[in-house]
C-alpha positions as CSV (number, residue, x, y, z in Angstrom):
1,X,11.1,-5.0,-49.8
2,X,13.8,-2.5,-49.3
3,X,16.4,-3.4,-46.6
4,X,17.9,-0.4,-44.8
5,X,21.6,-0.3,-45.0
6,X,23.5,-0.2,-41.7
7,X,26.5,2.1,-41.6
8,X,29.8,0.2,-41.6
9,X,28.1,-3.1,-42.4
10,X,26.5,-5.1,-45.2
11,X,22.8,-5.1,-46.0
12,X,20.9,-8.4,-45.8
13,X,20.8,-8.7,-49.6
14,X,24.5,-7.9,-49.8
15,X,25.1,-10.7,-47.4
16,X,23.2,-13.1,-49.7
17,X,25.4,-12.1,-52.6
18,X,28.5,-12.5,-50.4
19,X,27.3,-16.1,-49.7
20,X,27.0,-16.8,-53.4
21,X,23.2,-17.2,-53.5
22,X,20.2,-15.6,-55.0
23,X,16.7,-15.3,-53.5
24,X,15.5,-18.0,-55.9
25,X,15.2,-21.6,-54.7
26,X,13.7,-21.1,-51.3
27,X,14.9,-23.4,-48.5
28,X,13.6,-24.3,-45.0
29,X,16.5,-24.1,-42.6
30,X,16.5,-25.7,-39.2
31,X,18.3,-23.8,-36.5
32,X,18.8,-25.2,-33.0
33,X,19.3,-23.0,-30.0
34,X,18.9,-22.8,-26.3
35,X,18.0,-19.5,-24.7
36,X,17.1,-17.7,-21.5
37,X,14.4,-15.0,-21.0
38,X,12.4,-14.3,-24.1
39,X,15.3,-14.7,-26.6
40,X,13.6,-17.5,-28.6
41,X,10.5,-15.3,-29.3
42,X,12.8,-12.4,-30.2
43,X,14.8,-14.6,-32.6
44,X,11.7,-15.1,-34.8
45,X,11.4,-11.3,-35.1
46,X,15.1,-10.9,-35.9
47,X,15.1,-13.3,-38.8
48,X,12.0,-12.0,-40.5
49,X,13.8,-9.4,-42.6
50,X,16.2,-12.0,-43.8
51,X,13.4,-14.4,-44.6
52,X,11.5,-11.7,-46.6
53,X,14.7,-10.7,-48.5
54,X,15.8,-14.2,-49.4
55,X,12.5,-16.2,-49.6
56,X,14.0,-18.8,-47.2
57,X,12.4,-19.7,-43.9
58,X,13.9,-20.6,-40.6
59,X,12.4,-23.2,-38.2
60,X,13.7,-22.8,-34.7
61,X,14.3,-25.9,-32.7
62,X,14.4,-25.0,-29.0
63,X,16.8,-26.7,-26.7
64,X,17.0,-26.9,-22.9
65,X,18.2,-23.8,-21.1
66,X,21.1,-25.7,-19.6
67,X,24.2,-25.3,-21.9
68,X,25.5,-28.7,-20.6
69,X,22.3,-30.4,-21.8
70,X,22.5,-28.6,-25.1
71,X,26.1,-29.7,-25.7
72,X,25.3,-33.3,-25.0
73,X,22.5,-33.3,-27.6
74,X,24.6,-31.5,-30.1
75,X,27.3,-34.1,-29.8
76,X,24.8,-36.9,-30.4
77,X,23.4,-35.2,-33.6
78,X,26.8,-34.3,-35.0
79,X,28.4,-37.7,-34.2
80,X,25.5,-39.2,-36.2
81,X,26.1,-36.8,-39.1
82,X,22.4,-35.7,-39.0
83,X,21.3,-33.7,-42.0
84,X,18.2,-32.5,-40.2
85,X,20.0,-29.6,-38.5
86,X,21.5,-26.8,-40.6
87,X,22.8,-24.3,-38.0
88,X,23.8,-24.6,-34.4
89,X,23.9,-21.8,-31.8
90,X,27.1,-22.6,-30.0
91,X,28.7,-21.6,-26.7
92,X,32.0,-19.7,-26.8
93,X,33.8,-22.7,-25.2
94,X,32.7,-25.4,-27.7
95,X,34.7,-24.5,-30.8
96,X,37.7,-26.8,-30.0
97,X,35.4,-29.7,-29.3
98,X,33.1,-29.5,-32.3
99,X,35.3,-28.0,-35.0
100,X,35.4,-31.1,-37.2
101,X,31.7,-31.0,-37.7
102,X,31.3,-27.4,-38.9
103,X,31.9,-25.5,-42.2
104,X,34.9,-23.2,-42.4
105,X,33.4,-19.7,-42.7
106,X,36.7,-17.8,-43.2
107,X,36.1,-17.1,-46.9
108,X,32.4,-16.3,-46.7
109,X,32.9,-13.9,-43.8
110,X,36.1,-12.3,-45.0
111,X,34.4,-8.8,-45.2
112,X,32.6,-9.3,-41.9
113,X,35.5,-10.6,-39.7
114,X,37.3,-7.2,-39.4
115,X,34.2,-5.6,-37.8
116,X,34.3,-8.0,-34.8
117,X,36.4,-8.0,-31.6
118,X,39.5,-9.9,-32.7
119,X,39.5,-11.9,-29.5
120,X,36.1,-13.3,-30.2
121,X,37.0,-14.3,-33.7
122,X,40.1,-15.9,-32.3
123,X,38.0,-17.9,-29.9
124,X,36.1,-19.5,-32.7
125,X,39.1,-20.2,-34.9
126,X,40.5,-23.7,-34.6
127,X,43.6,-24.7,-36.6
128,X,43.0,-21.8,-38.9
129,X,39.4,-22.7,-39.5
130,X,36.7,-20.2,-38.5
131,X,34.1,-22.7,-37.2
132,X,31.4,-20.2,-36.0
133,X,30.5,-16.6,-36.3
134,X,29.8,-14.4,-33.2
135,X,26.3,-13.5,-32.3
136,X,27.0,-11.7,-29.0
137,X,29.5,-11.7,-26.2
138,X,28.8,-12.0,-22.6
139,X,30.2,-11.3,-19.1
140,X,28.2,-11.4,-15.9
141,X,27.8,-8.5,-13.5
142,X,26.5,-7.8,-10.0
143,X,22.9,-6.6,-10.1
144,X,22.1,-4.6,-7.0
145,X,19.0,-2.9,-5.5
146,X,20.1,0.7,-5.6
147,X,17.0,1.8,-3.7
148,X,17.9,-0.6,-0.8
149,X,21.5,0.4,-0.7
150,X,20.5,4.0,-0.5
151,X,17.9,3.3,2.2
152,X,20.5,1.8,4.4
153,X,23.4,4.0,3.5
154,X,25.5,1.3,1.9
155,X,28.0,1.4,-0.9
156,X,28.1,-1.1,-3.8
157,X,30.3,-3.9,-2.4
158,X,33.8,-4.1,-3.9
159,X,34.7,-7.4,-2.2
160,X,32.8,-10.6,-1.5
161,X,33.2,-10.0,2.2
162,X,31.5,-6.6,1.8
163,X,28.7,-8.3,-0.2
164,X,28.2,-10.9,2.5
165,X,27.9,-8.3,5.3
166,X,25.7,-5.9,3.3
167,X,23.4,-8.6,2.0
168,X,22.9,-10.0,5.5
169,X,22.3,-6.6,7.1
170,X,19.7,-5.5,4.5
171,X,18.1,-8.9,4.4
172,X,17.7,-8.9,8.2
173,X,16.4,-5.3,8.3
174,X,13.9,-5.8,5.5
175,X,12.6,-9.0,7.0
176,X,12.0,-7.2,10.3
177,X,9.9,-4.8,8.3
178,X,7.8,-7.6,6.9
179,X,9.6,-8.6,3.7
180,X,9.7,-12.3,4.7
181,X,10.7,-13.6,1.3
182,X,13.7,-11.3,0.8
183,X,17.1,-12.9,0.3
184,X,20.5,-11.2,0.2
185,X,22.1,-12.8,-2.8
186,X,20.9,-15.1,-5.6
187,X,23.1,-16.8,-8.2
188,X,23.5,-20.1,-10.1
189,X,24.3,-23.0,-7.8
190,X,22.9,-26.0,-9.8
191,X,25.4,-28.7,-10.8
192,X,25.9,-27.5,-14.4
193,X,28.1,-25.2,-16.5
194,X,26.7,-22.2,-14.8
195,X,28.2,-23.3,-11.5
196,X,31.6,-23.6,-13.2
197,X,31.3,-20.0,-14.2
198,X,30.3,-18.8,-10.7
199,X,33.0,-20.8,-8.9
200,X,35.7,-19.8,-11.4
201,X,34.9,-16.2,-10.6
202,X,35.2,-16.8,-6.8
203,X,38.4,-18.7,-7.2
204,X,40.1,-16.4,-9.8
205,X,39.2,-13.3,-7.9
206,X,40.8,-14.8,-4.7
207,X,44.0,-15.5,-6.5
208,X,43.3,-19.2,-6.9
209,X,43.9,-19.5,-10.6
210,X,41.7,-20.7,-13.5
211,X,41.3,-24.4,-12.7
212,X,43.7,-25.4,-15.4
213,X,46.2,-22.8,-16.6
214,X,46.9,-21.9,-20.2
215,X,50.0,-24.2,-20.3
216,X,47.9,-27.2,-19.1
217,X,49.0,-27.0,-15.4
218,X,46.2,-28.2,-13.1
219,X,46.1,-25.4,-10.5
220,X,42.8,-25.7,-8.7
221,X,44.0,-27.5,-5.6
222,X,45.2,-24.6,-3.5
223,X,44.4,-22.7,-0.3
224,X,43.0,-19.6,-2.0
225,X,40.6,-21.7,-4.1
226,X,39.5,-23.7,-1.0
227,X,38.8,-20.6,1.0
228,X,36.8,-19.1,-1.8
229,X,34.5,-22.1,-2.0
230,X,34.1,-22.2,1.8
231,X,33.1,-18.6,1.7
232,X,30.4,-19.4,-0.9
233,X,29.2,-22.5,1.1
234,X,28.7,-20.1,4.0
235,X,26.0,-18.2,2.0
236,X,23.7,-21.3,1.8
237,X,20.8,-20.8,4.1
238,X,22.1,-17.4,5.3
239,X,22.1,-14.8,2.5
240,X,21.1,-17.3,-0.2
241,X,18.2,-19.8,0.0
242,X,18.9,-23.5,0.2
243,X,17.2,-23.8,-3.1
244,X,20.0,-21.8,-4.8
245,X,21.7,-25.2,-5.1
246,X,19.2,-25.9,-7.9
247,X,19.1,-22.5,-9.5
248,X,20.1,-21.7,-13.0
249,X,19.9,-18.3,-14.6
250,X,16.2,-18.1,-14.8
251,X,15.5,-19.3,-11.3
252,X,17.8,-16.6,-9.9
253,X,16.2,-14.0,-12.2
254,X,12.7,-15.1,-11.0
255,X,13.6,-14.4,-7.4
256,X,15.3,-11.1,-8.2
257,X,12.6,-9.8,-10.6
258,X,9.8,-10.3,-8.1
259,X,11.8,-8.1,-5.7
260,X,13.0,-10.8,-3.4
261,X,16.8,-10.3,-3.6
262,X,19.2,-7.5,-2.7
263,X,21.9,-8.8,-5.1
264,X,22.0,-11.1,-8.1
265,X,24.8,-12.4,-10.3
266,X,23.6,-12.7,-13.9
267,X,24.3,-12.0,-17.5
268,X,23.3,-8.9,-19.6
269,X,20.1,-10.5,-20.9
270,X,18.5,-10.0,-17.5
271,X,18.9,-6.2,-17.6
272,X,16.1,-5.3,-20.0
273,X,13.8,-8.0,-18.5
274,X,14.4,-6.5,-15.0
275,X,13.3,-3.1,-16.3
276,X,10.1,-4.6,-17.9
277,X,6.7,-3.3,-16.9
278,X,6.0,-6.6,-15.1
279,X,9.2,-6.3,-13.0
280,X,9.0,-5.4,-9.3
281,X,12.5,-4.0,-9.5
282,X,12.0,-1.7,-12.5
283,X,13.9,1.5,-12.1
284,X,15.2,0.3,-8.7
285,X,18.5,-1.4,-9.6
286,X,21.8,-1.0,-11.3
287,X,24.8,-3.2,-12.2
288,X,28.5,-3.2,-11.2
289,X,31.5,-5.5,-11.7
290,X,31.5,-8.6,-9.6
291,X,33.2,-8.2,-6.2
292,X,36.9,-9.1,-5.7
293,X,38.1,-11.9,-3.5
294,X,41.3,-9.9,-2.9
295,X,42.9,-10.3,-6.3
296,X,40.5,-8.2,-8.5
297,X,37.2,-8.7,-10.0
298,X,36.7,-11.7,-12.4
299,X,33.8,-12.3,-14.7
300,X,33.5,-15.4,-16.8
301,X,33.8,-14.7,-20.5
302,X,30.7,-16.0,-22.2
303,X,29.0,-15.5,-25.5
304,X,27.2,-17.4,-28.3
305,X,27.9,-18.0,-31.9
306,X,26.3,-19.6,-35.0
307,X,27.9,-22.5,-36.8
308,X,26.9,-24.2,-40.1
309,X,26.8,-28.0,-40.0
310,X,29.0,-29.7,-42.6
311,X,26.2,-32.3,-42.9
312,X,23.6,-29.7,-44.0
313,X,22.3,-30.2,-47.5
314,X,21.5,-26.4,-47.6
315,X,24.8,-24.9,-46.8
316,X,24.6,-21.8,-49.1
317,X,21.4,-20.7,-47.5
318,X,22.7,-21.6,-44.0
319,X,25.9,-19.5,-44.5
320,X,23.7,-16.6,-45.7
321,X,21.7,-16.8,-42.5
322,X,24.9,-17.0,-40.3
323,X,26.3,-14.0,-42.0
324,X,23.1,-12.0,-41.4
325,X,22.8,-13.0,-37.8
326,X,26.5,-12.2,-37.1
327,X,26.4,-9.0,-39.2
328,X,25.5,-5.4,-38.1
329,X,21.7,-5.8,-38.8
330,X,21.3,-9.1,-37.0
331,X,23.5,-8.1,-34.0
332,X,21.8,-4.7,-33.6
333,X,18.4,-6.4,-33.6
334,X,19.4,-8.9,-30.9
335,X,21.1,-6.2,-28.8
336,X,17.9,-4.0,-28.9
337,X,15.6,-7.0,-28.2
338,X,17.7,-9.1,-25.8
339,X,20.1,-6.5,-24.3
340,X,23.0,-8.7,-25.6
341,X,26.5,-7.3,-25.9
342,X,27.5,-7.0,-29.6
343,X,30.8,-8.2,-30.8
344,X,30.8,-5.6,-33.7
345,X,32.7,-2.7,-32.3
346,X,30.8,0.0,-34.2
347,X,27.6,-1.0,-32.5
348,X,28.9,0.3,-29.2
349,X,28.6,3.8,-30.7
350,X,25.2,3.2,-32.4
351,X,22.7,5.9,-31.3
352,X,19.7,3.6,-31.2
353,X,21.5,1.2,-28.9
354,X,22.8,4.1,-26.8
355,X,19.2,5.4,-26.4
356,X,17.3,2.1,-26.0
357,X,19.9,0.0,-24.2
358,X,22.1,2.6,-22.5
359,X,23.8,0.1,-20.2
360,X,25.5,-1.7,-23.2
361,X,28.4,0.9,-23.5
362,X,28.7,0.8,-19.7
363,X,29.2,-3.0,-19.7
364,X,32.7,-2.5,-21.2
365,X,34.1,-2.2,-17.7
366,X,32.6,-5.6,-16.8
367,X,33.9,-7.0,-20.1
368,X,37.4,-5.8,-19.3
369,X,37.5,-8.1,-16.3
370,X,36.4,-11.2,-18.3
371,X,38.3,-14.4,-17.6
372,X,38.1,-17.4,-20.0
373,X,37.2,-20.9,-18.9
374,X,40.0,-23.4,-19.6
375,X,38.5,-24.7,-22.8
376,X,41.6,-23.9,-24.9
377,X,43.9,-25.6,-22.5
378,X,41.8,-28.8,-22.1
379,X,40.5,-28.8,-25.7
380,X,38.3,-31.8,-26.4
381,X,38.2,-32.8,-22.7
382,X,36.9,-29.4,-21.5
383,X,33.3,-30.6,-20.8
384,X,34.6,-33.6,-18.8
385,X,36.9,-31.2,-16.8
386,X,34.1,-28.8,-16.2
387,X,31.7,-31.5,-15.0
388,X,34.3,-32.8,-12.5
389,X,34.9,-29.2,-11.3
390,X,31.2,-28.3,-10.9
391,X,30.5,-31.6,-9.1
392,X,33.3,-30.9,-6.6
393,X,32.0,-27.4,-6.0
394,X,28.4,-28.6,-5.6
395,X,29.5,-31.2,-3.1
396,X,31.3,-28.5,-1.1
397,X,28.3,-26.1,-1.2
398,X,26.0,-29.0,-0.2
399,X,28.1,-29.8,2.8
400,X,29.5,-33.1,1.5
401,X,33.1,-32.9,2.4
402,X,35.3,-29.8,2.9
403,X,36.5,-27.6,0.0
404,X,40.1,-28.8,0.7
405,X,39.1,-32.5,0.6
406,X,37.0,-32.0,-2.6
407,X,39.7,-30.1,-4.4
408,X,42.3,-32.7,-3.6
409,X,40.1,-35.4,-5.1
410,X,39.3,-33.1,-8.0
411,X,43.0,-32.7,-8.7
412,X,43.4,-36.5,-8.9
413,X,40.4,-36.7,-11.3
414,X,41.8,-34.0,-13.5
415,X,45.2,-35.6,-13.6
416,X,43.6,-38.9,-14.8
417,X,41.8,-36.9,-17.6
418,X,45.1,-35.2,-18.5
419,X,46.9,-38.5,-18.6
420,X,44.7,-39.7,-21.4
421,X,45.6,-36.5,-23.3
422,X,43.9,-33.2,-23.8
């Protein structure tokens, strides 16, 4: 089978050579990954050319959609040194916590590294060791019903206050016309990592900091942060359903895609799905940067990567797969199929992507507003810090204590964690 060369990148077979392997000696690799939308089904299509070129096969082991649940399972497997898993799909924030368990890919990927955004490579480098290769980057945006904004003569909201007023006005007017199930705004309010992302955006955009600053200072207990959380708590039962407190990405998309939301906060993957033939909002929506809380827009930096387990007994084949998935061919495939944002700069000028996923180049504006979670500052304690944060936020949104009270308690909890060293 001939593999088409991608301009500015390596072919699949070239990647195999770069990994120091030949098509002989077929291996079955086990790759664990969580996903949203139809990404798991699309993954099987993406790896087919690599399987045909190398003779190896990939068995996908699906994980829960919640990244928090995935991380907990990964830690169990890695702590046990399991040889049953060869590759892990990893969140951008996990590198400092899992680095000791992954193969250093610096040498194998030396020709590929310069093609990626330097900041993304840096995020996966721990003590000089490249512990994972980028698959795609991510930053959420505000999805909005362009048809409804036009109907009511409204502009895309630039602030959270404008979003609140516009969402309420359109929701009320549409319900009066019979759209009883319409809500103004859907987002991710469940007590999990996704709520950390949402709340960080509210707080950062209001001038309330980043929970823990780059120098390790705990900054979350402040008036701006408290006001941002109280604002969000005011959405519950007004422009957002009570059930939003249990929503993750797919629950929010479900409401939006059936035509029952004016606005939605979600990641790029939802764009192509929202334009699918089975979508009630096909051709009726657009995206914009998230609103400002008075200090500019803030979008949580996301993204997923692929790491090779140091406990794998099939490391050569696993490295070859990682290089392919992170290379131009693999990233182009996932961009076209999943509407993911590539980390290879040349793909932003790829004519196929520009034609089939035209919003990708436009997402650069959103990406420019991206704010990292404090994983670098809190290192191995990040997940503990994040869990404390999202719990305090969820308590506030649920009406258990005020934002000021919950943030004061949160600061004490984070100080205790910091005291044990991060």
